[in-house]
BAVOTOR-411007 format. One record per residue: residue number from 1; x, y, z of N, C-alpha, C in turn. Coordinates in Angstrom, 3 decimals. Example, Ala and Ser with C-alpha at 12.3 -4.5 7.8 and 13.67 -1.06 7.14 Angstrom:
residues 2
{k:1 nc1:13.190 nc2:-5.690 nc3:7.800 cac1:12.300 cac2:-4.500 cac3:7.800 cc1:13.200 cc2:-3.300 cc3:7.800} $
{k:2 nc1:12.850 nc2:-2.250 nc3:7.080 cac1:13.670 cac2:-1.060 cac3:7.140 cc1:12.900 cc2:0.030 cc3:7.870} $
END
This chain:
residues 58
{k:1 nc1:0.819 nc2:-1.233 nc3:0.152 cac1:0.147 cac2:-0.214 cac3:-0.177 cc1:0.823 cc2:1.221 cc3:0.076} $
{k:2 nc1:0.623 nc2:1.838 nc3:-0.732 cac1:1.247 cac2:3.387 cac3:-0.935 cc1:1.570 cc2:4.088 cc3:0.427} $
{k:3 nc1:2.557 nc2:4.261 nc3:0.703 cac1:2.765 cac2:5.538 cac3:1.895 cc1:2.369 cc2:4.812 cc3:3.363} $
{k:4 nc1:2.245 nc2:3.448 nc3:3.467 cac1:2.346 cac2:2.575 cac3:4.792 cc1:3.635 cc2:2.555 cc3:5.133} $
{k:5 nc1:3.852 nc2:3.130 nc3:6.389 cac1:5.014 cac2:2.735 cac3:7.048 cc1:5.251 cc2:1.351 cc3:7.346} $
{k:6 nc1:6.777 nc2:0.902 nc3:7.081 cac1:6.974 cac2:-0.635 cac3:7.019 cc1:8.043 cc2:-0.651 cc3:7.896} $
{k:7 nc1:8.530 nc2:-1.468 nc3:8.420 cac1:9.620 cac2:-1.954 cac3:9.239 cc1:11.006 cc2:-1.254 cc3:8.257} $
{k:8 nc1:11.808 nc2:-0.824 nc3:9.036 cac1:13.249 cac2:-0.252 cac3:8.458 cc1:14.236 cc2:-0.545 cc3:8.916} $
{k:9 nc1:15.202 nc2:0.434 nc3:8.762 cac1:16.714 cac2:0.383 cac3:9.656 cc1:16.571 cc2:1.210 cc3:10.652} $
{k:10 nc1:17.172 nc2:1.187 nc3:11.877 cac1:17.634 cac2:2.210 cac3:12.759 cc1:18.918 cc2:2.239 cc3:13.480} $
{k:11 nc1:19.466 nc2:3.390 nc3:13.494 cac1:20.589 cac2:3.339 cac3:13.971 cc1:21.741 cc2:3.703 cc3:12.765} $
{k:12 nc1:23.149 nc2:3.344 nc3:13.223 cac1:23.777 cac2:3.711 cac3:12.208 cc1:24.463 cc2:5.414 cc3:12.280} $
{k:13 nc1:24.103 nc2:5.948 nc3:13.337 cac1:24.647 cac2:7.335 cac3:13.117 cc1:25.663 cc2:7.310 cc3:14.488} $
{k:14 nc1:26.356 nc2:8.533 nc3:14.009 cac1:27.708 cac2:8.773 cac3:14.814 cc1:27.012 cc2:9.818 cc3:16.175} $
{k:15 nc1:27.605 nc2:9.256 nc3:17.694 cac1:27.214 cac2:10.124 cac3:18.615 cc1:28.177 cc2:10.847 cc3:19.452} $
{k:16 nc1:28.036 nc2:11.576 nc3:19.662 cac1:29.342 cac2:12.167 cac3:20.697 cc1:28.383 cc2:12.561 cc3:22.111} $
{k:17 nc1:29.591 nc2:12.122 nc3:22.832 cac1:29.412 cac2:12.542 cac3:24.390 cc1:30.262 cc2:13.247 cc3:25.046} $
{k:18 nc1:29.864 nc2:13.713 nc3:25.961 cac1:31.124 cac2:14.465 cac3:26.549 cc1:30.894 cc2:14.169 cc3:28.226} $
{k:19 nc1:31.599 nc2:14.719 nc3:29.008 cac1:31.836 cac2:15.058 cac3:30.193 cc1:31.988 cc2:13.511 cc3:30.955} $
{k:20 nc1:32.561 nc2:12.402 nc3:30.125 cac1:32.714 cac2:11.212 cac3:31.008 cc1:34.131 cc2:11.257 cc3:31.640} $
{k:21 nc1:33.838 nc2:10.499 nc3:32.722 cac1:35.279 cac2:10.315 cac3:33.679 cc1:36.169 cc2:8.998 cc3:33.152} $
{k:22 nc1:37.242 nc2:9.127 nc3:32.719 cac1:37.965 cac2:7.875 cac3:32.760 cc1:38.405 cc2:7.385 cc3:34.268} $
{k:23 nc1:37.695 nc2:6.334 nc3:34.382 cac1:37.898 cac2:5.532 cac3:35.821 cc1:39.315 cc2:5.163 cc3:36.133} $
{k:24 nc1:39.857 nc2:4.367 nc3:35.287 cac1:41.336 cac2:3.635 cac3:35.097 cc1:41.688 cc2:3.367 cc3:33.671} $
{k:25 nc1:42.925 nc2:3.154 nc3:33.856 cac1:43.864 cac2:3.224 cac3:32.579 cc1:44.385 cc2:1.575 cc3:32.893} $
{k:26 nc1:44.255 nc2:0.478 nc3:32.056 cac1:44.963 cac2:-0.709 cac3:32.291 cc1:45.914 cc2:-1.078 cc3:30.924} $
{k:27 nc1:47.156 nc2:-0.347 nc3:30.750 cac1:47.921 cac2:-0.470 cac3:29.870 cc1:48.216 cc2:-1.950 cc3:29.601} $
{k:28 nc1:48.463 nc2:-3.103 nc3:30.286 cac1:48.702 cac2:-4.442 cac3:30.373 cc1:47.601 cc2:-4.817 cc3:29.452} $
{k:29 nc1:46.647 nc2:-4.871 nc3:30.067 cac1:45.616 cac2:-5.624 cac3:29.004 cc1:44.723 cc2:-4.514 cc3:27.746} $
{k:30 nc1:45.233 nc2:-3.311 nc3:27.731 cac1:44.971 cac2:-2.559 cac3:26.961 cc1:43.401 cc2:-2.025 cc3:26.822} $
{k:31 nc1:43.192 nc2:-1.761 nc3:28.057 cac1:41.627 cac2:-1.543 cac3:28.436 cc1:41.598 cc2:0.022 cc3:29.024} $
{k:32 nc1:40.614 nc2:0.696 nc3:28.835 cac1:40.316 cac2:2.051 cac3:29.151 cc1:38.882 cc2:1.968 cc3:29.713} $
{k:33 nc1:38.740 nc2:2.078 nc3:31.209 cac1:37.880 cac2:1.981 cac3:31.833 cc1:37.016 cc2:3.470 cc3:31.906} $
{k:34 nc1:35.643 nc2:3.693 nc3:31.630 cac1:35.227 cac2:4.606 cac3:31.518 cc1:33.768 cc2:4.764 cc3:32.444} $
{k:35 nc1:33.586 nc2:5.762 nc3:33.306 cac1:32.381 cac2:5.754 cac3:34.030 cc1:31.326 cc2:6.667 cc3:33.618} $
{k:36 nc1:30.240 nc2:5.823 nc3:33.371 cac1:29.034 cac2:6.094 cac3:32.277 cc1:28.778 cc2:5.254 cc3:31.702} $
{k:37 nc1:27.525 nc2:5.450 nc3:30.523 cac1:27.149 cac2:4.721 cac3:29.619 cc1:27.799 cc2:5.083 cc3:28.245} $
{k:38 nc1:28.208 nc2:3.947 nc3:27.632 cac1:28.634 cac2:4.091 cac3:26.241 cc1:27.815 cc2:3.713 cc3:25.061} $
{k:39 nc1:27.316 nc2:4.582 nc3:24.275 cac1:26.002 cac2:4.009 cac3:23.104 cc1:26.713 cc2:2.641 cc3:22.321} $
{k:40 nc1:26.068 nc2:1.891 nc3:22.252 cac1:26.709 cac2:0.994 cac3:20.768 cc1:26.782 cc2:-0.617 cc3:21.338} $
{k:41 nc1:26.981 nc2:-1.200 nc3:20.304 cac1:27.191 cac2:-2.402 cac3:20.717 cc1:28.492 cc2:-3.045 cc3:21.223} $
{k:42 nc1:28.283 nc2:-4.018 nc3:21.965 cac1:29.460 cac2:-4.682 cac3:22.684 cc1:30.557 cc2:-4.996 cc3:21.661} $
{k:43 nc1:31.844 nc2:-4.840 nc3:22.051 cac1:32.671 cac2:-4.917 cac3:20.902 cc1:32.761 cc2:-3.725 cc3:20.011} $
{k:44 nc1:32.124 nc2:-2.576 nc3:19.858 cac1:32.115 cac2:-2.089 cac3:18.842 cc1:33.080 cc2:-1.015 cc3:19.314} $
{k:45 nc1:33.722 nc2:-0.060 nc3:18.039 cac1:34.434 cac2:0.908 cac3:17.891 cc1:34.280 cc2:2.319 cc3:18.537} $
{k:46 nc1:34.747 nc2:2.629 nc3:19.461 cac1:35.026 cac2:4.010 cac3:20.388 cc1:36.069 cc2:4.743 cc3:19.963} $
{k:47 nc1:35.727 nc2:6.020 nc3:19.758 cac1:36.748 cac2:6.989 cac3:19.464 cc1:36.659 cc2:7.892 cc3:20.618} $
{k:48 nc1:38.109 nc2:7.971 nc3:21.445 cac1:38.133 cac2:9.153 cac3:22.611 cc1:38.853 cc2:10.067 cc3:22.140} $
{k:49 nc1:38.378 nc2:11.246 nc3:22.407 cac1:39.474 cac2:12.405 cac3:21.908 cc1:39.207 cc2:13.392 cc3:23.420} $
{k:50 nc1:40.074 nc2:14.268 nc3:23.071 cac1:40.251 cac2:15.331 cac3:24.263 cc1:39.039 cc2:16.354 cc3:24.031} $
{k:51 nc1:38.322 nc2:16.895 nc3:24.788 cac1:37.389 cac2:18.020 cac3:24.648 cc1:37.754 cc2:19.106 cc3:24.192} $
{k:52 nc1:36.960 nc2:19.713 nc3:23.043 cac1:37.301 cac2:20.923 cac3:22.367 cc1:35.929 cc2:21.639 cc3:22.452} $
{k:53 nc1:35.975 nc2:22.641 nc3:23.531 cac1:34.808 cac2:23.338 cac3:23.760 cc1:35.065 cc2:24.896 cc3:23.127} $
{k:54 nc1:34.207 nc2:25.471 nc3:22.515 cac1:34.250 cac2:26.728 cac3:22.084 cc1:34.657 cc2:27.968 cc3:23.143} $
{k:55 nc1:35.187 nc2:28.805 nc3:22.936 cac1:35.807 cac2:29.844 cac3:23.860 cc1:34.135 cc2:30.894 cc3:23.867} $
{k:56 nc1:34.695 nc2:31.812 nc3:24.737 cac1:33.444 cac2:32.832 cac3:24.765 cc1:33.655 cc2:33.766 cc3:23.610} $
{k:57 nc1:32.425 nc2:34.091 nc3:23.096 cac1:32.237 cac2:35.072 cac3:22.093 cc1:32.124 cc2:36.313 cc3:22.852} $
{k:58 nc1:32.537 nc2:37.426 nc3:22.143 cac1:32.324 cac2:38.565 cac3:22.325 cc1:31.181 cc2:39.138 cc3:21.724} $
END
């Protein structure tokens, strides 16, 4: 039927989170323990970067 909403795909979008704390770094096991929820599947790729915040605008 034309215009009927059907099942589709959901997700596959990049999400940016800020203000998460790094709880511990385990260099021996190559683990980075982060306090808080990280969206995505188990075993998914996570990119960690320093926070880049805009300065005060005059």
